[in-house]
N, C-alpha and C positions, 0 to 999 in steps of 0.2 A: 504494500500500500504506500503510495507516494506521500500522502499527507496525514498527519495525526490531527484529529478533530476533537475539540472540547464539546461535550454534550451536556444538556440540561437533564440530568438523571439523578438518581439517589443511590448512593453507595449502600450495598446490603450489609456492610460491616459497620461503618460509623454513622450511616444515616444522613450524611451531609449532602447538600444539593450543590450543583454547579461545580463540582470538583471531580468530574468523571472524564477520563480521556480514552477515546477509542484507539487501541493500540494496533489491531489488525482486523481485517475482514477477509475470510477465506471461504471459497466455494467448496462445499462439502459434497453436494449431490446436485445433479441436473437431470430432469426428466420431462417428458411430455405426457400429459394426461389428455384423453379425448373423452368429452362428455357430450351427451345429447341435450340440447336445450330447445324449448318450444319457441317457435317464431310465429307470431300472429300477423296476418295481413287482412285488412278490411277492404272489401270490394263492394261495388254496387251493381245491382242487376235491375234493368228496367222491367216494370210490371206490365206495361201495355199503355196504350194511349187512351186518355179520357179527356175530352174537350180540348185537344191540342196540347195537353201537358202530359209528359211522361213521368209518372211517379217512380221512384226507385226504392229498392229494398236493400239495406246494408247487410252484407254477408261477411262473417268472420271465418277465415280459414286458418287453421293451425297446423303446423308441421314440425316434426322433430328434425333439427339440423345439427350435425356433428360440429363441435367446436374444439379446437386444439388449444390447450393451455400449457405454456412453458412454466415449469416450476423449478425454482432454484433455491436450494437450502444453503444458507450461509452461517458460518460460525464467527461470531463477533467476540473479540477479546477486549476487555476493559481494564483500566487501572485507575484507582482513586488517587488523585493528586494529594489529598490530605493525609490518609492513613497508609497508602501503598497497597491496599488490598487489590488482588487481581482475580478476575473471574471471566467465564465465557458464557455466551447465550447462543442458542440456535434460533434462527428465524427463517421463515419461508417467504419468498417473493414470487408472486404470480403475475403473468402477463398473458393476455389473450392474443392469439395469432389471427 
């Protein structure tokens, strides 16, 4: 990691705020999940003509569409500037393709 960032977090050891430093961010796992999501489309269908006006009926059509989601698991390493306590946390970041 090229830069070290100060974060507004709370140290689990001393409980102080604003004294947390992100030491590293490491990619642990990367995978693609495919899920089916419902997509709804609204369309109109003409009913027929009555006195020169064509009334329409709204129709909702739903279909299942496969969606690919990129999932990346990161391991964050932190160090408290005040007491020196170091710890790691795992986080998952999702992005839809």
